[in-house]
N, C-alpha and C positions, 0 to 999 in steps of 0.2 A: 703320504710322501715320504714319512719318516722311515720306513724299511728300507727304500732306496738309498737315502741319504746315509744311512747306517752301514750299508752294503758298500757303497761307495767309498766311505770313510776308511773302512777296514781294508778295502783293495788298495787304497793311497798309502796307509801305513806299512802294508806288505811290500808295496814297490819302492817305496822310500827307502825302507830298511835294504832292500837288495841294491838300488843304486848307491847308497851310502857306503855299504861295504865294498862295492867294486870300485868305487871312484873316491880317491883320497882327498880330492880338493872339493871345489864348488859344484853343487848338485842343484839343478833348477829344472821343473817339469811342469805339467799342467794335468792333473788327473782327470780334469773334467774335458779336456779334449781327448785323452786316451779313451775313457770309459764308454762314450756315445759310438766311437768308432768300432771298438769292440762289440758293443752291443749290437751293432747293426750286422756283425759277421755273425753273432750268436743267433740273431734272428733267421738267419738261414741255415744254421748248423744243427745236425741231427745226430742221433745216437750217442757214441762215447765222446766223440767231438763235442756236443753240446754238453754233456754231463760234465767235462773237464773244465770246460768254460764257466759253467755255472758255480763250481766250486772254487776257481781261483777268483772271478769276479764276485764272490759271496751272493750271487744270486739264488742261491739253495732255498733261501727262507723267503723270498720276494716272489710272489704269484704274479704280478702285474708289472714287470719290469720295463716293458716298452712303453704302456700308457703313463707310467710314472716318469719316465724320462721325457716323454712329450710334455708332461705338466710342468716338469723341472726347467727344461729349455725355454717354455713359454714365460715362466716366472723369471728366469734370469734375463731373457731378451726383452726386458720391459722397456718400452719406447720412452716411458715418462720417468725412469730413472734419472738422477742427477748426473751420475757418471755415464761414460759411454762404454756400452758393452754390445759387441755383435758376435753371434756365434753362427757358424755356417757349416753344413754338411754337404757333401756332394758325391757323386758316384761318377766315376769315368769307366765306361765299358766298352771292351772291343765292339765294334760295330756287328761282326758277322757273329758273335754268339747270341743265343736266344737266354734271354734271362726270365725267370718266373714272373708271371704277371702279378700274383699275389705278393711277391717279394717287393716288387718296385711300387705297388700301391701302398704296402705297410710302410717303407722307408720313406716315401713321400709323405703320408699321413703323419706319421709318427715323429719323424727326424726330420722332417722338410728338406729332405735329400733328393734332388733330381738326379736323374740319370742322363748323361751326357755321353754320346756316342763318340768314340774316337777310334783312329786307325792304328793300334798298337802292331799289328803285323807288318805294315810295309812303311810306316811311318813314326816308329817308336819315339825318336828323337823330338820331332814336331809334337808329338802328343807330351812327352815330357815338358818341354817349354811351354807349353799350352796350361798344363796342371800348376807348374810354378808361376805362371802369370795369375792364374785364378787365386791361389794361396797369397801372393803378394798384394794383390788387390783386396782380398778379405781382411787382411791383416795390417792395412795402411801402410805398405812397404816395409813393414819390420821384419816379415820373415822372408827371407830372399834364398832362392834356390833350395827349397826343400829337398827335392830329389836331383842328386847330383848326376853327373854324366854317367851313362852306364846302370842306371838304378832301373830304367824302362828297358825291355828289350821286346822282341817280335812275339816272345811266349806270354807275355803279359796279358791277362784278360780282363781283370777288374782292379780298379784301384779307389778305395774308399778315404776320403779325406774329411778330418774334421779339423776346423780352425777357430780361434778365439782371438778376439781383440777387445783390449781393456783399457781405458784411460780415465782415471779419478782423481780428482783435486781432494788434498787433505781438508776434513773437516776444520782443522786448525793447522794453518800453514806455518811451517818454519819461515823465520825471517832470514832474508838473504845477508844481512849485515851480521847477522850472529854466526854464519859458517866461517869456520877457520880450519887451518891445517892442523892435525893434531895425529899422533901416533896409534896406530890399529895393532894390537898385539896377536900376530899369528899363532903364536905358541910362548912358551915361558922363555924362549931365547931370543926368536926374531920379530922384528916389528916392521912395519911399512907407513908412509905417510898418507893420510887420507884427507878428504874433505869432510870435516865432521859437522852435521847440522845440529841445532839446537832450539828447543821451544821449552816453556814453563807453562803448563796448564794442568787441567784435571783428566785424568784417562781412568778406563776401567783397568785395573791392575791386579794381579795376585802372586803371591810368593809360593813356590811349590817345594816344600821341605822335601817331600819324598825324592826328588831329582835334584835338589840342591839349585834350583834355577828360579827365575821371574818370568813372568809372561804380561804383556800388555797389548792393549787393543788400541789402533789407530784407525777410528773410522774414516771413511772418506766423505765427502760433502753428500747429505741426503739419506746416510747411514744405511743404505742397501748394501753397501759391501765394506769389509773392515779388513785391515791387515793386522795379523797377530805376530808379535815378535817374542820368540822364545830364547832367552838368554841365560847361560850359566851363571852362578853367582861369581866365579873365577876359574881360571885356569888351573886345573889341579894336576896335571900330568905334562909328559914332555910332548903331547900331541897338540890337537885343537882346543881341548876341554870340552868337547861335545860328545864325548864317547859315553859319559853317564847320563847324559840327556836323551836317552832312547825315547823317540815320540812313540808311543803306545796307544791302547785303547782307552786310555783316561783323558785322550785329546777333546773329546765333547765335552766330557765333564769339567775340564780344565777352563774351557772357553765358555760356559754356561754364565747367564747373568747372576746365578745365585752364588758363584764362586768368585767372581771378579769384584772388585771394590773400587768404586768412584773415589780417587785419590790424587792429590796435588802433586805432581812429579816435575823434576828437572829431568828432560829428555835429550839424551844425545844418540844419533843415528847417522852412521856414515851415508854419503851419497853413494849409491851402487848401481852398476848397470852389468848385465849378464846375459849371455847367450849361449846355449848348450845345445849340443844335437846327439840323439842317442839312437842306436838301433835296438829295440826292446824285445826284440826276439829271443835273446838269449836269458833275459829277465823273467819273462813271460814262461820260457820252457822250464827254468828252474823252479818257478813257482807252482808247476804243475801243468801248465797248458801245453801239451806236447804234441797231441793228434792233429790240431790245427794246422801245424808246420809240417806235418808228415806226407809226403806225396802218394803214399800208397794206402793210407788208412782216414785221411781227413775226408769228412762227410759234409760237404756244403751244398747238399743237394737242393736244399730250400732256396738258394740263390739261384741256380741252374743245374737242369738234370741233363742238360745236353752235352756237359763236358765236365769231368772231375775237377774241382778247384781245389786249392790248397794255399794257405797265407805264406809267401815267402819272406816277406819283410813287414816290421812295424817300425816305421821311421817317424821320428818324433824330434821336433825342433821348437825352442821356446826362447824368448827375448823378455827382458824386463828393464826398466830404467826408473829409478826411485831419486826423487830431488826434492828441493824446499816446495815446489807447487803439489807434488802429488806422484802418480805412478802410471807409467806406460807399460803394459804388457801384451804380449801377442804370442801364439803358439799356433802349430799345425802338427796334426798326426796323419802320416798315411799308411795304409795298409795295402800292401800290393799282392795280388793274387796270382796265381799261375794255374795252370791245368794240373791236375792232380795234387766324600767330604774331608776337607783339609783344616787342620786348624792353623789360623794364620797369625803369627807374630808381628809385632810393629813392623810396618812396610818401610823399605828404602825410600828417601825420598829422592834419589838420583838412580835413573836408569841409563846407563851408560853404555852403548853397544861398541865399545872398543876392544873387543875380541871375539871369536867366531860366535856366530848365533843362526838360528832356524826361524823363517817366517813362512807364512802362508795367507793367501788372499782368500777371504771366504764370501759367499753370497749369503747374508744373514737370514733372510726368510726361508730359504731351502735348506740351508746348512751344508750348502754344496762347495767344496773346495776348489777353486778355479786355478790357482797355482801356490807351489811350493818350493822352498830353497833351503839348502844348507849353505850359507856363507862364510866361507873360511879366509878369503881373501877379496875385500871388495875393490 
């Protein structure tokens, strides 16, 4: 499973870079909602369309993408996990369109994605509401109105949706009576008041001198999942202070057990709640995935040979709420298709996230990043 984890991590880093450069404030998204949705499209892609997707998704060196995704989905969707995790994929297809039997068999077998026939042609608004209801149910009411009015029209032929709901209690909870109002430094000049949580305990921690930052692991109960918080040592310029802390391909190295040290820490972390919506089409195009959005050259004949298909939109909506008890996060991605080693100095005893930071939530066994964010204003 390592090759797919590495491919997904590289895709996550590329997308994170593009989202961060295009959005000045908070950024929050779920790589593991986006990747399976795109992989289901890739399953039916052919020719140059497939080749571009392979390149952007870093599948080029992965020979068994779909079976490995199936294994990852089964591993993460573990009903014995202490945390609540629910991943769901679904296909909504125009009832008059003939879909390839092999494609439907494979998406059902590998991605547990059933096809639901809907009437996009004469009842597109009803179909949109039906899809939004499905997403809302799968995410325990956290993702509402994934598809805004007008997102679905009579020309729509297929919608692939990938949804994730996660709820995890901290292994070591913050004490409610220790939370107090403190200032969060937005930059060198501006501050805002936040509710700052506190706990003193031992955590896996590392100092990252090459990017002048620290990283700490906050495991959830059962240790199937962890949140990693990447914090610059301080704000060094007139913006957020995160510019020097570019998440790069050392990510897996930074978070390996060999590089983290179990350390007694005084941890301060603000409560935060985030909700973000993106149309990822522009970002994926910038990254090199262009043919799949092109009405004249897109080749998705593996999905249906009856009518030329292309991807018109990639809509992604994410929600997270972190507090003293733990974290609740939910996300949904919809693809609409229409025809055509470091040397560590003495560690800091205080980890205080009172200025912009980056976090990500990882499924530890599969090394899969479920959620990631840049938090500039909690």
